[in-house]
N, CA, C and O atoms as a GROMACS GRO file, in nm:
protein
  408
    1MET      N    1  -0.221  -0.863  -0.841
    1MET     CA    2  -0.108  -0.777  -0.862
    1MET      C    3  -0.019  -0.784  -0.738
    1MET      O    4  -0.067  -0.775  -0.626
    2ASN      N    5   0.110  -0.801  -0.760
    2ASN     CA    6   0.205  -0.806  -0.650
    2ASN      C    7   0.288  -0.677  -0.645
    2ASN      O    8   0.323  -0.620  -0.747
    3VAL      N    9   0.316  -0.635  -0.523
    3VAL     CA   10   0.398  -0.517  -0.497
    3VAL      C   11   0.508  -0.562  -0.403
    3VAL      O   12   0.480  -0.627  -0.302
    4SER      N   13   0.633  -0.528  -0.435
    4SER     CA   14   0.742  -0.573  -0.348
    4SER      C   15   0.848  -0.465  -0.332
    4SER      O   16   0.859  -0.372  -0.412
    5VAL      N   17   0.926  -0.481  -0.225
    5VAL     CA   18   1.033  -0.386  -0.195
    5VAL      C   19   1.142  -0.460  -0.118
    5VAL      O   20   1.112  -0.550  -0.039
    6ASP      N   21   1.267  -0.422  -0.140
    6ASP     CA   22   1.378  -0.473  -0.061
    6ASP      C   23   1.408  -0.373   0.050
    6ASP      O   24   1.410  -0.252   0.028
    7VAL      N   25   1.432  -0.424   0.170
    7VAL     CA   26   1.463  -0.341   0.286
    7VAL      C   27   1.598  -0.387   0.340
    7VAL      O   28   1.618  -0.506   0.364
    8LYS      N   29   1.690  -0.292   0.361
    8LYS     CA   30   1.823  -0.325   0.410
    8LYS      C   31   1.850  -0.254   0.541
    8LYS      O   32   1.819  -0.136   0.558
    9ASN      N   33   1.909  -0.328   0.635
    9ASN     CA   34   1.953  -0.270   0.761
    9ASN      C   35   2.094  -0.216   0.740
    9ASN      O   36   2.190  -0.293   0.726
   10VAL      N   37   2.107  -0.085   0.737
   10VAL     CA   38   2.238  -0.023   0.715
   10VAL      C   39   2.304   0.017   0.846
   10VAL      O   40   2.413   0.074   0.846
   11GLY      N   41   2.239  -0.013   0.958
   11GLY     CA   42   2.293   0.021   1.089
   11GLY      C   43   2.383  -0.087   1.145
   11GLY      O   44   2.395  -0.195   1.087
   12PRO      N   45   2.447  -0.059   1.259
   12PRO     CA   46   2.541  -0.153   1.320
   12PRO      C   47   2.475  -0.258   1.411
   12PRO      O   48   2.542  -0.349   1.458
   13ARG      N   49   2.343  -0.245   1.436
   13ARG     CA   50   2.273  -0.338   1.526
   13ARG      C   51   2.154  -0.402   1.456
   13ARG      O   52   2.100  -0.348   1.360
   14ALA      N   53   2.114  -0.519   1.507
   14ALA     CA   54   1.993  -0.584   1.457
   14ALA      C   55   1.873  -0.497   1.490
   14ALA      O   56   1.873  -0.425   1.590
   15GLY      N   57   1.772  -0.505   1.407
   15GLY     CA   58   1.652  -0.424   1.432
   15GLY      C   59   1.535  -0.472   1.347
   15GLY      O   60   1.549  -0.560   1.262
   16ASP      N   61   1.422  -0.412   1.372
   16ASP     CA   62   1.300  -0.442   1.298
   16ASP      C   63   1.260  -0.321   1.215
   16ASP      O   64   1.283  -0.207   1.254
   17GLU      N   65   1.200  -0.348   1.101
   17GLU     CA   66   1.142  -0.243   1.018
   17GLU      C   67   1.001  -0.287   0.983
   17GLU      O   68   0.978  -0.403   0.948
   18VAL      N   69   0.908  -0.195   0.991
   18VAL     CA   70   0.769  -0.223   0.953
   18VAL      C   71   0.744  -0.156   0.818
   18VAL      O   72   0.763  -0.036   0.803
   19VAL      N   73   0.702  -0.236   0.720
   19VAL     CA   74   0.669  -0.186   0.588
   19VAL      C   75   0.517  -0.179   0.579
   19VAL      O   76   0.448  -0.277   0.606
   20GLN      N   77   0.466  -0.062   0.541
   20GLN     CA   78   0.322  -0.044   0.529
   20GLN      C   79   0.286  -0.015   0.383
   20GLN      O   80   0.358   0.057   0.314
   21LEU      N   81   0.175  -0.072   0.339
   21LEU     CA   82   0.126  -0.055   0.202
   21LEU      C   83  -0.004   0.024   0.206
   21LEU      O   84  -0.098  -0.012   0.277
   22TYR      N   85  -0.008   0.132   0.130
   22TYR     CA   86  -0.127   0.216   0.121
   22TYR      C   87  -0.174   0.224  -0.023
   22TYR      O   88  -0.095   0.212  -0.116
   23VAL      N   89  -0.306   0.245  -0.040
   23VAL     CA   90  -0.366   0.265  -0.172
   23VAL      C   91  -0.449   0.392  -0.165
   23VAL      O   92  -0.524   0.412  -0.069
   24CYS      N   93  -0.436   0.478  -0.267
   24CYS     CA   94  -0.523   0.596  -0.272
   24CYS      C   95  -0.566   0.621  -0.416
   24CYS      O   96  -0.487   0.611  -0.509
   25GLU      N   97  -0.694   0.654  -0.430
   25GLU     CA   98  -0.749   0.687  -0.561
   25GLU      C   99  -0.704   0.829  -0.596
   25GLU      O  100  -0.716   0.919  -0.513
   26LEU      N  101  -0.654   0.849  -0.717
   26LEU     CA  102  -0.598   0.979  -0.752
   26LEU      C  103  -0.704   1.085  -0.784
   26LEU      O  104  -0.679   1.204  -0.764
   27ALA      N  105  -0.820   1.046  -0.832
   27ALA     CA  106  -0.927   1.143  -0.862
   27ALA      C  107  -1.061   1.086  -0.816
   27ALA      O  108  -1.145   1.052  -0.900
   28PRO      N  109  -1.082   1.074  -0.685
   28PRO     CA  110  -1.207   1.014  -0.637
   28PRO      C  111  -1.329   1.099  -0.673
   28PRO      O  112  -1.322   1.222  -0.676
   29GLU      N  113  -1.440   1.031  -0.700
   29GLU     CA  114  -1.564   1.102  -0.736
   29GLU      C  115  -1.631   1.163  -0.613
   29GLU      O  116  -1.701   1.263  -0.624
   30THR      N  117  -1.609   1.102  -0.497
   30THR     CA  118  -1.669   1.153  -0.374
   30THR      C  119  -1.560   1.169  -0.267
   30THR      O  120  -1.454   1.108  -0.277
   31ARG      N  121  -1.587   1.249  -0.169
   31ARG     CA  122  -1.491   1.274  -0.061
   31ARG      C  123  -1.482   1.151   0.030
   31ARG      O  124  -1.583   1.094   0.070
   32ARG      N  125  -1.358   1.113   0.061
   32ARG     CA  126  -1.334   1.001   0.153
   32ARG      C  127  -1.190   1.007   0.202
   32ARG      O  128  -1.117   1.101   0.171
   33ALA      N  129  -1.150   0.907   0.278
   33ALA     CA  130  -1.014   0.904   0.332
   33ALA      C  131  -0.912   0.919   0.219
   33ALA      O  132  -0.930   0.864   0.110
   34GLU      N  133  -0.806   0.993   0.247
   34GLU     CA  134  -0.703   1.018   0.147
   34GLU      C  135  -0.636   0.889   0.099
   34GLU      O  136  -0.612   0.871  -0.021
   35LYS      N  137  -0.607   0.799   0.193
   35LYS     CA  138  -0.543   0.672   0.158
   35LYS      C  139  -0.589   0.565   0.254
   35LYS      O  140  -0.633   0.593   0.366
   36SER      N  141  -0.578   0.440   0.209
   36SER     CA  142  -0.621   0.325   0.289
   36SER      C  143  -0.504   0.230   0.312
   36SER      O  144  -0.434   0.194   0.218
   37LEU      N  145  -0.485   0.191   0.436
   37LEU     CA  146  -0.382   0.094   0.470
   37LEU      C  147  -0.429  -0.044   0.422
   37LEU      O  148  -0.537  -0.089   0.460
   38ARG      N  149  -0.349  -0.110   0.339
   38ARG     CA  150  -0.388  -0.239   0.282
   38ARG      C  151  -0.292  -0.353   0.314
   38ARG      O  152  -0.317  -0.467   0.275
   39GLY      N  153  -0.182  -0.324   0.384
   39GLY     CA  154  -0.091  -0.431   0.422
   39GLY      C  155   0.018  -0.382   0.516
   39GLY      O  156   0.059  -0.266   0.510
   40ILE      N  157   0.063  -0.472   0.603
   40ILE     CA  158   0.172  -0.444   0.697
   40ILE      C  159   0.260  -0.568   0.704
   40ILE      O  160   0.210  -0.680   0.711
   41GLU      N  161   0.391  -0.547   0.703
   41GLU     CA  162   0.484  -0.658   0.724
   41GLU      C  163   0.600  -0.610   0.810
   41GLU      O  164   0.664  -0.509   0.779
   42ARG      N  165   0.627  -0.684   0.918
   42ARG     CA  166   0.740  -0.653   1.006
   42ARG      C  167   0.857  -0.744   0.965
   42ARG      O  168   0.842  -0.866   0.954
   43LEU      N  169   0.972  -0.682   0.943
   43LEU     CA  170   1.093  -0.755   0.905
   43LEU      C  171   1.197  -0.740   1.014
   43LEU      O  172   1.227  -0.628   1.057
   44SER      N  173   1.254  -0.850   1.060
   44SER     CA  174   1.366  -0.849   1.154
   44SER      C  175   1.493  -0.863   1.073
   44SER      O  176   1.507  -0.957   0.995
   45LEU      N  177   1.586  -0.769   1.092
   45LEU     CA  178   1.707  -0.763   1.009
   45LEU      C  179   1.833  -0.756   1.094
   45LEU      O  180   1.841  -0.681   1.190
   46GLN      N  181   1.931  -0.836   1.056
   46GLN     CA  182   2.064  -0.829   1.115
   46GLN      C  183   2.142  -0.716   1.045
   46GLN      O  184   2.104  -0.676   0.936
   47PRO      N  185   2.248  -0.665   1.105
   47PRO     CA  186   2.327  -0.560   1.041
   47PRO      C  187   2.370  -0.602   0.900
   47PRO      O  188   2.426  -0.710   0.882
   48GLY      N  189   2.345  -0.517   0.802
   48GLY     CA  190   2.382  -0.545   0.664
   48GLY      C  191   2.287  -0.637   0.589
   48GLY      O  192   2.303  -0.656   0.468
   49GLU      N  193   2.189  -0.694   0.657
   49GLU     CA  194   2.097  -0.788   0.593
   49GLU      C  195   1.991  -0.715   0.511
   49GLU      O  196   1.942  -0.609   0.549
   50THR      N  197   1.956  -0.774   0.396
   50THR     CA  198   1.848  -0.726   0.311
   50THR      C  199   1.739  -0.831   0.308
   50THR      O  200   1.766  -0.949   0.289
   51ARG      N  201   1.614  -0.788   0.328
   51ARG     CA  202   1.498  -0.878   0.321
   51ARG      C  203   1.399  -0.821   0.222
   51ARG      O  204   1.397  -0.700   0.195
   52HIS      N  205   1.318  -0.910   0.168
   52HIS     CA  206   1.221  -0.876   0.065
   52HIS      C  207   1.081  -0.879   0.126
   52HIS      O  208   1.044  -0.977   0.190
   53ALA      N  209   1.003  -0.774   0.107
   53ALA     CA  210   0.863  -0.770   0.151
   53ALA      C  211   0.775  -0.769   0.027
   53ALA      O  212   0.794  -0.686  -0.062
   54THR      N  213   0.679  -0.860   0.020
   54THR     CA  214   0.588  -0.869  -0.095
   54THR      C  215   0.444  -0.865  -0.046
   54THR      O  216   0.408  -0.931   0.052
   55PHE      N  217   0.363  -0.788  -0.114
   55PHE     CA  218   0.221  -0.776  -0.085
   55PHE      C  219   0.143  -0.812  -0.210
   55PHE      O  220   0.186  -0.780  -0.321
   56SER      N  221   0.030  -0.877  -0.193
   56SER     CA  222  -0.060  -0.906  -0.304
   56SER      C  223  -0.182  -0.816  -0.293
   56SER      O  224  -0.245  -0.807  -0.188
   57LEU      N  225  -0.214  -0.748  -0.402
   57LEU     CA  226  -0.332  -0.662  -0.407
   57LEU      C  227  -0.436  -0.725  -0.498
   57LEU      O  228  -0.405  -0.767  -0.610
   58ILE      N  229  -0.559  -0.732  -0.450
   58ILE     CA  230  -0.670  -0.788  -0.527
   58ILE      C  231  -0.762  -0.671  -0.562
   58ILE      O  232  -0.820  -0.610  -0.472
   59PRO      N  233  -0.778  -0.639  -0.691
   59PRO     CA  234  -0.855  -0.521  -0.730
   59PRO      C  235  -0.995  -0.513  -0.669
   59PRO      O  236  -1.034  -0.406  -0.622
   60ASN      N  237  -1.070  -0.620  -0.668
   60ASN     CA  238  -1.207  -0.615  -0.615
   60ASN      C  239  -1.212  -0.619  -0.463
   60ASN      O  240  -1.320  -0.626  -0.404
   61GLN      N  241  -1.097  -0.615  -0.400
   61GLN     CA  242  -1.091  -0.615  -0.253
   61GLN      C  243  -1.011  -0.496  -0.201
   61GLN      O  244  -1.059  -0.421  -0.116
   62ASP      N  245  -0.891  -0.478  -0.252
   62ASP     CA  246  -0.800  -0.378  -0.196
   62ASP      C  247  -0.818  -0.237  -0.251
   62ASP      O  248  -0.761  -0.142  -0.197
   63PHE      N  249  -0.896  -0.222  -0.358
   63PHE     CA  250  -0.921  -0.090  -0.415
   63PHE      C  251  -1.064  -0.044  -0.389
   63PHE      O  252  -1.113   0.048  -0.454
   64THR      N  253  -1.131  -0.107  -0.294
   64THR     CA  254  -1.270  -0.073  -0.265
   64THR      C  255  -1.283   0.045  -0.169
   64THR      O  256  -1.190   0.080  -0.096
   65HIS      N  257  -1.399   0.105  -0.173
   65HIS     CA  258  -1.440   0.208  -0.078
   65HIS      C  259  -1.588   0.186  -0.052
   65HIS      O  260  -1.657   0.121  -0.131
   66TYR      N  261  -1.637   0.240   0.057
   66TYR     CA  262  -1.779   0.225   0.087
   66TYR      C  263  -1.856   0.336   0.017
   66TYR      O  264  -1.834   0.454   0.043
   67ASP      N  265  -1.946   0.298  -0.072
   67ASP     CA  266  -2.030   0.390  -0.148
   67ASP      C  267  -2.154   0.420  -0.064
   67ASP      O  268  -2.245   0.338  -0.056
   68VAL      N  269  -2.158   0.537  -0.001
   68VAL     CA  270  -2.266   0.574   0.089
   68VAL      C  271  -2.399   0.583   0.014
   68VAL      O  272  -2.502   0.541   0.066
   69GLU      N  273  -2.397   0.638  -0.105
   69GLU     CA  274  -2.520   0.655  -0.183
   69GLU      C  275  -2.588   0.521  -0.214
   69GLU      O  276  -2.710   0.509  -0.204
   70HIS      N  277  -2.508   0.421  -0.253
   70HIS     CA  278  -2.563   0.290  -0.289
   70HIS      C  279  -2.558   0.189  -0.174
   70HIS      O  280  -2.606   0.076  -0.187
   71LYS      N  281  -2.499   0.230  -0.061
   71LYS     CA  282  -2.488   0.147   0.060
   71LYS      C  283  -2.423   0.011   0.032
   71LYS      O  284  -2.476  -0.095   0.066
   72ARG      N  285  -2.306   0.019  -0.032
   72ARG     CA  286  -2.230  -0.103  -0.061
   72ARG      C  287  -2.085  -0.065  -0.089
   72ARG      O  288  -2.052   0.052  -0.112
   73TYR      N  289  -1.999  -0.166  -0.087
   73TYR     CA  290  -1.860  -0.144  -0.125
   73TYR      C  291  -1.849  -0.144  -0.276
   73TYR      O  292  -1.918  -0.220  -0.344
   74ALA      N  293  -1.762  -0.058  -0.329
   74ALA     CA  294  -1.748  -0.045  -0.474
   74ALA      C  295  -1.602  -0.016  -0.509
   74ALA      O  296  -1.523   0.028  -0.425
   75VAL      N  297  -1.570  -0.041  -0.636
   75VAL     CA  298  -1.439  -0.007  -0.691
   75VAL      C  299  -1.463   0.088  -0.807
   75VAL      O  300  -1.540   0.057  -0.898
   76ASN      N  301  -1.399   0.202  -0.804
   76ASN     CA  302  -1.409   0.296  -0.915
   76ASN      C  303  -1.300   0.267  -1.016
   76ASN      O  304  -1.185   0.241  -0.979
   77ASP      N  305  -1.334   0.272  -1.145
   77ASP     CA  306  -1.234   0.265  -1.250
   77ASP      C  307  -1.148   0.390  -1.240
   77ASP      O  308  -1.197   0.499  -1.209
   78GLY      N  309  -1.019   0.375  -1.268
   78GLY     CA  310  -0.934   0.493  -1.269
   78GLY      C  311  -0.793   0.465  -1.222
   78GLY      O  312  -0.750   0.350  -1.211
   79SER      N  313  -0.722   0.573  -1.195
   79SER     CA  314  -0.582   0.565  -1.152
   79SER      C  315  -0.574   0.567  -1.000
   79SER      O  316  -0.641   0.646  -0.933
   80TYR      N  317  -0.490   0.480  -0.949
   80TYR     CA  318  -0.465   0.470  -0.806
   80TYR      C  319  -0.315   0.478  -0.784
   80TYR      O  320  -0.236   0.438  -0.869
   81GLU      N  321  -0.277   0.529  -0.668
   81GLU     CA  322  -0.137   0.530  -0.631
   81GLU      C  323  -0.116   0.426  -0.522
   81GLU      O  324  -0.186   0.424  -0.421
   82VAL      N  325  -0.018   0.339  -0.544
   82VAL     CA  326   0.022   0.240  -0.445
   82VAL      C  327   0.147   0.295  -0.378
   82VAL      O  328   0.243   0.334  -0.445
   83GLN      N  329   0.146   0.299  -0.244
   83GLN     CA  330   0.255   0.361  -0.168
   83GLN      C  331   0.311   0.262  -0.067
   83GLN      O  332   0.237   0.189  -0.002
   84LEU      N  333   0.443   0.260  -0.054
   84LEU     CA  334   0.512   0.178   0.046
   84LEU      C  335   0.597   0.270   0.134
   84LEU      O  336   0.664   0.360   0.084
   85GLY      N  337   0.593   0.245   0.264
   85GLY     CA  338   0.673   0.326   0.354
   85GLY      C  339   0.674   0.272   0.495
   85GLY      O  340   0.617   0.167   0.524
   86ALA      N  341   0.740   0.346   0.583
   86ALA     CA  342   0.750   0.308   0.723
   86ALA      C  343   0.628   0.352   0.801
   86ALA      O  344   0.600   0.298   0.908
   87SER      N  345   0.554   0.451   0.749
   87SER     CA  346   0.432   0.499   0.813
   87SER      C  347   0.353   0.578   0.709
   87SER      O  348   0.398   0.599   0.597
   88ARG      N  349   0.234   0.621   0.749
   88ARG     CA  350   0.146   0.700   0.662
   88ARG      C  351   0.215   0.828   0.613
   88ARG      O  352   0.193   0.873   0.501
   89SER      N  353   0.297   0.886   0.700
   89SER     CA  354   0.364   1.012   0.665
   89SER      C  355   0.508   0.994   0.619
   89SER      O  356   0.577   1.093   0.590
   90ASP      N  357   0.556   0.870   0.611
   90ASP     CA  358   0.694   0.841   0.570
   90ASP      C  359   0.693   0.742   0.452
   90ASP      O  360   0.738   0.629   0.465
   91ILE      N  361   0.640   0.787   0.339
   91ILE     CA  362   0.629   0.705   0.219
   91ILE      C  363   0.762   0.709   0.144
   91ILE      O  364   0.815   0.817   0.116
   92LYS      N  365   0.814   0.592   0.110
   92LYS     CA  366   0.943   0.581   0.041
   92LYS      C  367   0.930   0.554  -0.108
   92LYS      O  368   1.012   0.601  -0.188
   93LEU      N  369   0.826   0.478  -0.148
   93LEU     CA  370   0.805   0.442  -0.288
   93LEU      C  371   0.660   0.464  -0.327
   93LEU      O  372   0.569   0.439  -0.248
   94LYS      N  373   0.639   0.511  -0.452
   94LYS     CA  374   0.505   0.531  -0.505
   94LYS      C  375   0.501   0.480  -0.649
   94LYS      O  376   0.598   0.489  -0.723
   95SER      N  377   0.385   0.426  -0.685
   95SER     CA  378   0.365   0.382  -0.822
   95SER      C  379   0.218   0.399  -0.857
   95SER      O  380   0.131   0.372  -0.774
   96THR      N  381   0.190   0.442  -0.979
   96THR     CA  382   0.053   0.460  -1.024
   96THR      C  383   0.009   0.338  -1.104
   96THR      O  384   0.083   0.288  -1.189
   97VAL      N  385  -0.112   0.292  -1.076
   97VAL     CA  386  -0.169   0.177  -1.147
   97VAL      C  387  -0.309   0.213  -1.195
   97VAL      O  388  -0.378   0.294  -1.134
   98ALA      N  389  -0.349   0.152  -1.305
   98ALA     CA  390  -0.486   0.169  -1.356
   98ALA      C  391  -0.569   0.051  -1.309
   98ALA      O  392  -0.525  -0.063  -1.316
   99VAL      N  393  -0.690   0.080  -1.260
   99VAL     CA  394  -0.778  -0.025  -1.209
   99VAL      C  395  -0.911  -0.018  -1.285
   99VAL      O  396  -0.968   0.090  -1.304
  100SER      N  397  -0.958  -0.134  -1.327
  100SER     CA  398  -1.088  -0.144  -1.391
  100SER      C  399  -1.173  -0.242  -1.311
  100SER      O  400  -1.130  -0.354  -1.283
  101ALA      N  401  -1.292  -0.200  -1.274
  101ALA     CA  402  -1.380  -0.285  -1.192
  101ALA      C  403  -1.445  -0.395  -1.275
  101ALA      O  404  -1.509  -0.484  -1.220
  102HIS      N  405  -1.431  -0.391  -1.404
  102HIS     CA  406  -1.497  -0.488  -1.492
  102HIS      C  407  -1.412  -0.608  -1.521
  102HIS      O  408  -1.454  -0.698  -1.592
   0.00000   0.00000   0.00000
């Protein structure tokens, strides 16, 4: 699954923007971290320039959590939210996806 976003420099000077990709399970069966960082991309932008950031998510890798009871990594079936933003607390885009471990 691919996730992408366009980033535009609307300022008068060149600059960098860091796009971060997070994944969080919407109804986890056990308590764990609220969200997991799954990708980072730094974009250098000239004034007025738009660049495209694309991330690839692999269900059996990027939607995993450590199952303490079974002592292994696992993927739970269910709904997950994919989030893109400048930081953990500055999320700009969200989308819900269904994941099946089978």
